[in-house]
C-alpha positions as CSV (number, residue, x, y, z in Angstrom):
1,M,63.3,17.1,117.9
2,K,60.4,16.7,115.5
3,Y,57.7,14.2,116.5
4,Y,57.6,11.3,114.0
5,Q,53.9,11.3,113.1
6,K,54.2,8.3,110.7
7,A,55.3,5.8,113.4
8,L,51.9,4.2,113.8
9,Y,51.4,3.9,110.0
10,D,54.9,2.3,109.7
11,E,53.9,-0.2,112.4
12,M,50.7,-1.1,110.5
13,T,52.9,-1.7,107.4
14,S,55.1,-3.9,109.5
15,F,52.1,-5.8,110.8
16,Y,50.9,-6.4,107.3
17,L,54.3,-7.6,106.1
18,I,54.6,-10.1,109.0
19,T,51.2,-11.6,108.9
20,S,49.8,-11.2,105.4
21,D,49.3,-14.3,103.3
22,D,50.4,-12.6,100.1
23,E,53.9,-12.1,101.6
24,G,54.0,-8.4,100.8
25,E,52.8,-8.6,97.2
26,E,50.2,-5.9,97.8
27,L,52.7,-3.4,99.3
28,G,52.9,-1.5,96.0
29,R,49.1,-1.2,96.0
30,I,49.1,0.2,99.6
31,R,51.8,2.8,98.6
32,S,49.8,3.7,95.5
33,L,46.6,4.3,97.4
34,M,48.3,6.2,100.2
35,G,50.3,8.3,97.7
36,S,47.0,9.2,95.9
37,L,45.5,10.4,99.1
38,V,48.6,12.6,99.9
39,R,48.5,14.1,96.4
40,K,44.7,14.9,96.6
41,A,45.2,16.4,100.1
42,R,48.0,18.6,98.9
43,R,46.0,19.8,95.9
44,T,43.0,20.6,98.2
45,I,44.7,22.1,101.3
46,S,46.8,25.2,100.8
47,P,50.2,25.1,102.6
48,Q,49.8,28.8,103.3
49,G,46.6,28.8,105.4
50,D,46.0,28.9,109.1
51,D,46.7,25.5,110.7
52,K,43.3,25.4,112.4
53,V,41.6,25.9,109.1
54,R,43.9,23.4,107.4
55,I,43.2,20.7,110.0
56,H,39.5,21.2,109.6
57,Q,39.9,20.9,105.9
58,L,41.8,17.6,106.3
59,L,39.0,16.2,108.6
60,Q,36.3,17.3,106.1
61,L,38.3,15.7,103.2
62,F,39.0,12.4,105.1
63,Y,35.6,11.8,106.7
64,G,33.3,13.8,104.4
65,D,34.6,13.7,100.8
66,W,36.5,10.4,101.1
67,G,34.1,8.7,103.4
68,F,36.4,7.0,105.9
69,Y,34.4,5.6,108.9
70,C,34.3,3.2,111.8
71,D,31.7,0.4,111.7
72,P,30.5,-0.3,115.3
73,E,29.2,-3.7,114.2
74,H,32.6,-4.9,113.2
75,Y,34.8,-2.7,115.4
76,F,37.4,-5.2,116.6
77,E,37.9,-7.2,113.5
78,S,41.5,-7.7,112.3
79,D,40.6,-6.4,108.8
80,N,40.4,-3.0,110.4
81,L,44.1,-3.2,111.1
82,Y,45.3,-4.1,107.6
83,L,46.2,-1.0,105.6
84,L,45.1,-2.4,102.3
85,D,41.6,-3.3,103.6
86,V,41.2,0.1,105.3
87,L,42.4,2.1,102.3
88,E,40.2,0.1,99.8
89,T,37.0,-0.1,101.9
90,R,37.5,3.3,103.8
91,K,36.5,1.4,106.9
92,G,38.6,1.0,110.0
93,M,38.9,1.6,113.7
94,P,40.2,4.7,115.5
95,V,43.8,3.5,115.6
96,S,43.9,2.7,111.9
97,L,42.1,5.8,110.7
98,G,44.2,7.8,113.1
99,A,47.4,6.3,111.7
100,I,46.4,7.4,108.2
101,L,45.4,10.8,109.4
102,L,48.7,11.2,111.1
103,Y,50.5,10.2,108.0
104,L,48.6,12.8,106.0
105,A,49.3,15.4,108.7
106,D,53.0,14.8,108.5
107,S,52.8,15.1,104.7
108,L,51.0,18.4,105.1
109,N,53.1,19.7,108.0
110,L,50.1,19.8,110.3
111,P,50.5,19.7,114.1
112,L,48.4,16.6,114.8
113,Y,49.7,14.0,117.4
114,P,48.5,10.8,118.9
115,V,47.3,10.5,122.5
116,N,47.5,7.1,124.1
117,F,44.1,7.5,125.7
118,P,42.9,4.5,127.8
119,T,39.7,3.8,125.8
120,Q,41.1,4.4,122.3
121,L,43.4,6.6,120.2
122,I,42.7,10.3,120.4
123,L,44.3,12.9,118.3
124,R,45.7,16.2,119.7
125,A,45.9,19.3,117.6
126,E,48.4,22.0,118.7
127,V,48.1,25.4,117.1
128,G,50.0,28.2,118.8
129,D,48.9,28.2,122.5
130,E,45.7,26.3,121.7
131,V,45.1,22.6,122.1
132,A,42.1,20.7,120.7
133,F,41.3,17.0,120.8
134,I,39.8,15.0,117.9
135,D,38.1,11.6,118.0
136,P,39.4,9.6,115.0
137,W,36.2,7.5,115.1
138,N,34.4,10.3,113.2
139,G,36.7,13.3,113.0
140,H,34.7,15.3,115.6
141,Y,36.3,17.6,118.1
142,V,35.8,16.5,121.7
143,S,36.1,18.5,124.9
144,Q,38.1,17.6,127.9
145,D,34.9,17.1,129.8
146,F,33.9,14.5,127.3
147,L,37.3,12.8,127.7
148,Q,36.8,12.9,131.5
149,K,33.6,11.0,131.1
150,L,35.2,8.4,129.0
151,Y,38.0,8.2,131.5
152,E,35.6,7.6,134.4
153,G,33.8,5.0,132.2
154,A,37.1,3.1,132.0
155,F,38.3,3.5,135.6
156,G,35.3,4.4,137.7
157,F,33.5,7.5,138.9
158,G,35.7,10.1,140.6
159,Y,38.9,9.2,138.8
160,E,40.5,12.4,137.5
161,L,42.0,12.7,134.0
162,S,45.4,14.4,134.4
163,E,47.1,16.7,131.8
164,E,49.9,14.2,131.6
165,E,47.6,11.6,130.1
166,L,46.7,14.0,127.2
167,V,50.2,14.7,126.0
168,P,51.5,13.3,122.7
169,A,52.2,9.6,123.2
170,E,55.6,8.1,123.6
171,T,56.3,6.2,120.4
172,R,57.2,3.0,122.1
173,E,54.1,3.0,124.2
174,L,51.9,3.8,121.1
175,L,53.4,0.9,119.1
176,N,53.2,-1.6,122.0
177,R,49.5,-0.8,122.3
178,F,48.9,-1.4,118.6
179,R,50.8,-4.6,118.8
180,Q,48.7,-5.9,121.6
181,L,45.5,-4.9,119.9
182,A,46.5,-6.6,116.6
183,K,47.7,-9.7,118.4
184,N,44.5,-10.0,120.4
185,A,42.4,-9.6,117.2
186,L,44.3,-12.4,115.4
187,I,43.9,-14.7,118.4
188,R,40.3,-14.0,118.9
189,E,39.5,-14.7,115.2
190,N,41.6,-17.9,115.3
191,H,44.1,-16.6,112.7
192,N,46.6,-18.9,114.3
193,D,49.3,-18.9,111.7
194,Q,49.3,-15.1,111.5
195,A,49.2,-14.8,115.3
196,Y,52.1,-17.2,115.8
197,K,54.2,-15.3,113.3
198,F,53.4,-12.0,114.9
199,I,54.1,-13.2,118.4
200,D,57.4,-14.7,117.2
201,V,58.5,-11.2,116.0
202,L,57.3,-9.6,119.2
203,L,59.4,-12.0,121.3
204,R,62.5,-10.8,119.4
205,Y,62.1,-7.5,121.3
206,N,61.9,-9.3,124.7
207,P,62.5,-13.1,124.4
208,E,61.6,-13.8,128.0
209,D,58.3,-11.8,128.2
210,P,56.0,-14.1,130.1
211,Y,52.8,-12.5,128.6
212,E,54.0,-13.0,125.0
213,I,55.0,-16.6,125.8
214,R,51.6,-17.2,127.4
215,D,49.9,-15.9,124.3
216,R,52.1,-18.0,122.1
217,G,51.1,-21.0,124.2
218,L,47.4,-20.2,123.7
219,V,47.9,-20.0,119.9
220,L,49.9,-23.3,119.9
221,A,47.0,-25.0,121.8
222,Q,44.6,-23.8,119.2
223,M,46.9,-25.2,116.5
224,G,46.9,-28.6,118.3
225,C,50.6,-28.3,119.4
226,Y,49.8,-29.4,122.9
227,H,53.3,-30.2,124.2
228,A,54.8,-26.9,123.1
229,A,51.7,-25.1,124.4
230,S,52.0,-26.6,127.8
231,E,55.6,-25.6,128.1
232,D,54.8,-22.0,127.3
233,L,51.8,-21.9,129.6
234,Q,53.8,-23.5,132.4
235,Y,56.5,-20.9,132.0
236,F,53.9,-18.2,132.4
237,I,52.4,-19.9,135.5
238,D,55.9,-20.1,137.1
239,Q,56.8,-16.5,136.3
240,C,53.5,-14.9,137.1
241,P,51.8,-16.9,139.9
242,Q,49.8,-13.9,141.1
243,D,48.3,-13.0,137.7
244,P,44.5,-13.4,137.5
245,T,44.8,-15.7,134.5
246,T,47.2,-18.2,136.2
247,L,44.5,-20.0,138.1
248,L,42.5,-20.6,134.9
249,L,45.6,-21.7,132.9
250,T,46.6,-24.1,135.7
251,A,43.2,-25.8,135.4
252,Q,43.6,-26.1,131.6
253,M,47.1,-27.6,131.9
254,A,45.8,-31.1,132.7
255,E,43.5,-31.0,129.7
256,L,46.4,-30.0,127.4
257,K,48.6,-32.7,128.7
258,Q,45.8,-35.3,128.3
259,N,45.3,-34.2,124.7
260,Y,49.0,-34.5,124.1
261,H,49.1,-38.1,125.5
262,E,46.0,-39.1,123.6
263,I,47.7,-38.1,120.3
264,H,50.9,-39.9,121.2
């Protein structure tokens, strides 16, 4: 069964449609910009060449000629997750640039796949019996030794990176990770209406997920809906008494209830 390389791009489109203020009016613009990139890539990269050469040509085109890049000063901003912003400014983060690269790879029939690496998205190129890894931050090839150092940076010295953690990502895990990243960016930036709409959609997949309900409660609190917020947070406290955030939320509950009574 062929790996669906456009899944992450499709999820970014869904995120845009759920949370954008223009209610999808710019979707045609997104399709036009992406279609233009596909056509340019097909004109530049021969379908007959060696896949290693063709992948290198795609990276050169994407990061060199087109100038896509990651800005370390604005790395976690939600704008980096909106396709229209990324396509127009050529600025994103590894997951959004990786999603566009994977879309292009699918259009060019190139063997590029996402790896759900702990620190960020990594791309995996498979040509014959050879495997190489690419950092979508800048399009550079990275060694397994480099990935091992990143892994130890995330988990601690001595932790060994296994081969299983470098295989192409399961689509569901990949999309769930994007959803959490996007949701956290919206909450952090106090984009409360968009965050609430996005969490509401996520809860359709699992209506009793205590972590999504907790995050909805946090958003409701930021919106001043203290009674509804306290109900959501209390649900999380009851369901996850051992979670590290439970103690902090318990302390905040009294303040939420006080705010509710002051308003009423």
